[in-house]
C-alpha positions in Angstrom: -21.6 2.5 -6.3 -18.9 4.6 -7.9 -16.2 3.0 -10.1 -13.7 4.8 -8.0 -13.0 3.2 -4.6 -10.8 6.1 -3.6 -10.6 9.8 -4.6 -7.9 12.1 -3.3 -8.8 15.7 -4.1 -6.2 18.5 -3.7 -4.8 17.4 -0.4 -2.2 19.6 1.4 -0.4 18.0 4.3 2.1 19.5 6.7 4.5 17.7 9.0 5.4 20.2 11.7 6.1 23.5 9.8 7.0 21.6 6.6 4.5 21.7 3.7 5.0 18.2 2.4 2.0 17.7 0.1 1.1 20.8 -1.9 -1.8 19.5 -4.0 -2.2 15.8 -4.6 -5.1 14.7 -6.7 -5.9 11.2 -8.1 -8.5 8.5 -8.2 -8.1 4.7 -7.7 -10.5 2.5 -9.8 -12.2 -0.3 -8.0 -10.4 -3.6 -8.5 -7.2 -2.0 -9.9 -3.5 -2.0 -8.8 -2.5 1.6 -8.8 1.1 2.7 -8.0 2.4 6.0 -6.7 5.7 6.8 -8.4 8.3 9.6 -7.8 11.8 10.2 -6.5 12.8 9.8 -2.9 11.2 12.5 -0.8 8.5 13.4 -3.4 5.7 12.7 -0.9 4.5 9.2 -1.7 4.6 7.8 1.8 3.1 10.9 3.2 0.2 10.5 0.7 -0.5 7.0 2.1 -0.3 8.3 5.7 -2.6 11.2 4.8 -5.2 8.7 3.4 -5.0 6.7 6.7 -5.3 9.9 8.9 -1.8 9.4 10.3 -0.7 12.8 8.9 -4.1 14.4 8.4 -4.4 16.8 5.4 -5.1 20.4 6.3 -6.8 21.0 3.0 -8.6 18.8 0.4 -10.7 15.7 0.6 -10.1 11.9 0.7 -13.2 10.0 -0.3 -13.4 6.2 0.3 -16.5 4.6 -1.1 -18.5 7.8 -0.7 -17.2 8.7 2.8 -14.9 11.6 3.5 -12.0 10.3 5.6 -10.5 13.7 6.5 -10.9 14.4 10.2 -11.4 10.7 11.1 -8.8 9.0 13.3 -6.7 6.1 11.8 -8.6 3.4 13.8 -11.9 4.6 12.3 -10.5 4.7 8.8 -9.1 1.2 9.2 -12.6 -0.1 10.4 -14.1 1.2 7.1 -12.1 -1.5 5.3 -8.7 -0.1 4.5 -5.6 -2.1 5.3 -2.2 -0.4 5.6 1.2 -2.0 5.2 3.9 0.6 6.2 7.4 0.7 4.9 10.3 -1.1 6.7 8.3 -4.3 7.4 6.6 -3.1 10.6 5.8 -6.3 12.5 6.1 -7.2 16.2 9.5 -8.9 16.2 9.1 -10.5 19.6 5.7 -12.0 18.8 5.3 -15.2 16.8 3.8 -15.3 13.3 0.6 -16.6 14.8 0.5 -13.8 17.4 1.2 -11.1 14.8 -1.7 -12.4 12.8 -4.1 -12.8 15.7 -3.7 -9.2 16.9 -4.6 -8.0 13.5 -8.1 -9.3 13.9 -10.8 -6.6 13.7 -13.3 -9.0 15.1 -13.0 -12.5 16.6 -12.9 -15.1 13.9 -11.3 -13.0 11.2 -8.1 -15.0 11.2 -9.9 -18.4 11.1 -12.0 -17.2 8.1 -9.0 -15.9 6.2 -6.0 -18.1 7.1 -6.4 -20.6 4.2 -6.2 -17.7 1.8 -3.2 -16.2 3.6 -1.3 -19.5 3.7 -2.1 -20.1 0.0 -0.5 -16.7 -0.8 2.4 -17.1 1.7 3.2 -20.8 2.4 6.3 -19.9 4.5 4.1 -18.3 7.1 2.2 -21.6 7.7 5.5 -23.4 8.1 6.9 -20.7 10.4 3.7 -20.1 12.4 5.2 -20.5 15.8 8.5 -18.7 15.1 9.1 -15.2 16.4 8.8 -12.4 13.8 12.4 -11.3 14.5 13.7 -14.7 13.4 12.2 -14.4 9.9 14.2 -13.4 6.8 13.5 -9.9 5.4 11.3 -11.4 2.7 9.3 -13.4 5.2 8.8 -10.4 7.4 7.4 -8.5 4.4 5.1 -11.3 3.7 3.9 -11.2 7.4 3.4 -7.5 7.2 1.2 -7.9 4.2 -0.6 -10.9 5.7 -1.5 -8.9 8.7 -3.4 -6.4 6.5 -5.3 -9.4 5.0 -6.7 -10.7 8.3 -9.7 -8.4 8.3 -11.6 -8.4 5.0 -10.3 -5.1 3.6 -11.6 -3.5 0.4 -8.6 -1.3 -0.1 -4.9 -2.1 0.7 -2.2 0.5 0.9 1.2 -1.0 0.6 4.4 1.0 1.0 7.6 -0.1 -0.7 7.0 -3.9 -0.6 10.1 -4.8 -2.6 12.6 -2.6 -0.6 15.8 -4.4 0.2 14.6 -7.8 -1.0 16.2 -10.3 -3.4 14.8 -10.7 -6.9 13.3 -14.2 -6.2 11.4 -12.8 -3.2 10.2 -9.8 -5.2 8.8 -12.2 -7.8 6.9 -14.1 -5.1 5.5 -10.8 -3.6 4.4 -9.7 -7.1 2.5 -12.9 -7.6 0.9 -12.5 -4.2 -0.1 -8.8 -4.8 -1.6 -9.8 -8.2 -3.7 -12.4 -6.4 -4.8 -9.9 -3.8 -6.1 -7.6 -6.5 -8.7 -10.3 -7.4 -10.5 -9.5 -4.1 -9.3 -6.0 -3.1 -8.1 -2.8 -4.7 -4.4 -2.1 -4.2 -2.6 1.2 -3.9 1.1 0.9 -3.5 4.3 3.0 -3.4 7.1 1.3 -5.2 10.6 2.6 -6.1 11.4 -0.5 -8.2 10.0 0.7 -11.6 10.5 -2.6 -13.2 8.3 -4.3 -10.6 5.8 -1.4 -10.7 5.5 -1.5 -14.5 4.8 -5.3 -14.5 2.4 -5.1 -11.6 0.3 -2.0 -11.8 -2.6 -1.2 -14.1 -2.4 2.6 -13.4 0.1 5.0 -12.1 0.3 8.4 -10.4 3.5 10.5 -10.4 4.2 12.7 -7.4 6.9 15.3 -7.7 7.8 17.7 -4.9 4.5 17.1 -3.2 2.3 17.6 -6.2 0.6 15.0 -8.4 1.9 15.8 -11.9 0.7 13.0 -14.1 -1.5 9.9 -14.0 -2.8 7.3 -16.4 -2.4 3.8 -17.7 0.9 2.0 -16.9 1.0 0.6 -20.4 1.3 4.1 -21.7 4.0 5.2 -19.2 6.3 2.2 -20.0 6.8 3.6 -23.5 7.2 7.3 -22.4 11.0 7.5 -21.8 11.0 11.3 -21.5 8.5 11.2 -18.6 10.3 8.3 -16.9 13.6 10.2 -17.1 12.2 13.5 -16.0 10.3 12.3 -12.9 11.8 9.0 -12.0 15.4 9.1 -13.3 15.1 5.5 -14.5 14.8 3.8 -17.9 
């Protein structure tokens, strides 16, 4: 078994006539937290969607545990053991917390097997189990969105902008939860909050104008002010 759970090799992705990704290449080591960094519009979200087959690459390869994902529909990719948490807290607002979790089952019994772990990570969800998703706070909705990806036993979690629009105390709770998740799954996330990303991630990949321009250990990037300023515009 390879040390790399995911390998993205030179992918080019179009949305309509627009060439969004123009050569993105990186690897995600098994058991790591890897973060995609870059300015707004750089192509980070499209990279996650390309991995999931939602915006399929026209060129390049995406290898997950030895299997090429390019050409597979999203439901088949998910079945292989990849959980996806989209940006903007995509939950079913009219359904209860319980119902949101139940429909995330890949096979009957998934929720029963995982709910103790989920409630340990997100105690609010146990307390609010019968409440409609639309009645939750923004932070609770984000917790529910992540929890839904935990119902099946996924080996890789793709999480898009988990901290967006959340209060610092909620961000701290989410960081703790994601760190706990990485004990049993590999995590690839997109995160604009560099302070959060630098504390959370082991490794980084910088995407700039649809191209992967740099990757490495987060501990090295934190001290590289020139790179941070050039590609992220944040100190």
